[in-house]
N, C-alpha and C positions, 0 to 999 in steps of 0.2 A: 472417458470422463467428459463432463460437460460443464463449462463455467457460464453462469449467468452474470452479466456485467452491465455497467453503464460506462460509456466512454469517458475516460479521464477521472472517474470516481475511484474510491479506495480499492475497488475490484481490480484496478490496473496492476496493483502489486501482485495479486494472484496470477494475473495474465502473464506478467513478466516471469514469475517463478515457473509457471507451466512451460514457458519457452526455454528457460534455463535447464529444466529437467530433461527435456527431449522426449518426454512421455507423450503418447498420442492423446489428443483431446479435441473437443469442438467447443464453440462458443455460441451464445445467443444473447443479443442485446435486450435490455429491459427498459421500458419507459416507466420510470419510478413515480410519475404523476398519475398515470392511468393504471399502473400495475399490469400492463399487458406486454408480453414478450414480442419479439420480432416476428414470430410465427403465428401470433394471435392468441397464444395461451394465456390463461389467467395466472399471473405470477404468484398470487396469494395461495393458489392451490399447490404450487411448487415449493414455495418458502413462505410460511405463515407470518414470518417477521416482516416481509414486504420490502426488504432492502438487499442490496448486494454487498459482497459477493455471496454466491451460493454455488456450491459444487456438487453435482450429482456424480457419485462414484461409480466405478465399474459394476458394483454390486446393486446399483439402483438406490443406495442409501444417500441421504442428503447430509452434507457437511456445511455449516455456516460459520461466520465470524472469521475475518481475515487472518489473524494470528494463528488460529487453529488450522485453517486451510494451508497456510504457508508452511507450517511445520509438518503437516501430513504429507504434502507434496515432496518436501525436501527429504523426509525419512524414506520415501519410496526409492530414492536414488542416492544412497549414502556415499557412493563413489564420487559424486559431484561436490561433496563437502559444502552444501548450502546451509547446513546447520552443524554445530558442534555435536559430538556424540552425546547420546542421552545419558543423563546421570552425572555429567561432568560439570564443573563450576562454570566453564565457558558456555554450556547450554543454558544455565540459569542466567548468565549475563545476557545472552541473546534474548531470553524471555523478559528480562528487565527492560531491554531496549524496546521490544515489541509493545510492552505495556506502556512505557513512557511515550512512545510515538502515538499510540492509540488514545491515551487519556490526556496527555499534556499538549500534543501538537494537533493531532487529528480533531479531537473534541473541541479544541479552542477555535477551530475554523468554522464550526457549526453556525454561529451567529451570522457569519458573512454570507451564508448560502440560504438563510431563512428570511423571508419577507416579514415575518412577525417579530424579528429582533429589533429591540430598541437601541438607541444610541449608547445608553449606559452599559448595556450588555456587550455591545461591540467594543466599547472603550476598554472594559475590563478584560475582554478576550484578547484584544490587541496587546495590552500591557503584559499579559501572561505569555502570549506567543513570543514577544520580543525577548523576554527573560529566558524562555526555553530555547529559543534559537541561539542566544548568547551561549548557553550551556552546551548545546550540541556542537556549535562551532568550536568551542574550546576542547571538547572531547575528540574532535576529528584532527586536532593539531598533530602533525607528524604521522598521521595514519591515512591509508588509502580508503579504508572502510571502517565501519563502526567497531568491528571486532579485531581490526588490524589489517593485515595484507590481503586477506581473503574475502571475497564477496559473499554475503549471506542474505537470507530472506529479509532480515531487518533492513538491509540497505535498499531492497526493492520497495519496502513500505515507506522508508524515509524519503526516497526519491519521489514517490507518488505524492506524499503530503507536501513536500517542498514545491512540487510543480503547481500547487494551487496558490502560491504566494502572490503571483500577479493579480489574481482575482480578489485577494484579500487586501491588495494595495500595499504590500510589503516588498521593498526592493532588496533582494538577497545580496546585492553587490556590497552591502555593508559587512557581510560575513564572508571573508575570502575562502575559508575552509569549506563552507557550505557550497559556494559557487563552484569551486574546484571539484567537490564531490559530485555535484549535479552533472557537470560536464563528463566526469569519469564514468559515471553510471550510464549516462545517455549514450555513450559511445559503445556500450556492450551490444553485440549482435542480437541477443535475446530481447533487450530493451527496445532496440530499433524495430524488431519484428512485431512486438506487442503494440508499440505506438502506431506503427503503420496499419496494423489490423484494426485499430480503434479509430483510424482516421485522424490521428494526432501528429503525424509526421509525413 
């Protein structure tokens, strides 16, 4: 498999989960401004959406969208328990978290990375982010990870989005459960390997 990524972007979650699975893979960085990959390929010819993550499977087929990639990878190695079993209520809870992280946390960061964003949009996004971080902090009370004691793909995604908070100018120290979560996830060998590979550690 081959993961197309941008260092520190949402594709980091997929990179972390690839490391967690132990499956063989390679990576190639993408310049999202020019849409050119590290080897000089036209990324738009690989993924017409033009953004990361994009995962080329062993079959040559392309899979896009982080939550789909995360679940696909985890289902390849059920013994790792990176996702609850398909069809269980816990699996739907995982999907609920993936959706929440994607639409409420990830999406709310968009204005802070876009030069076209106005102050009103940023202010609204900031207020939404702070409310959602309050909620997430509360949900992590007494738990090591989002679903309880076991690390899941949703934790890789949350870790990735929370790592953007310094750029958004949000001090995570206000939320003790979130800061403890970040430290816990950052200490995982797979996370360290992915961060190092992307030049982030």
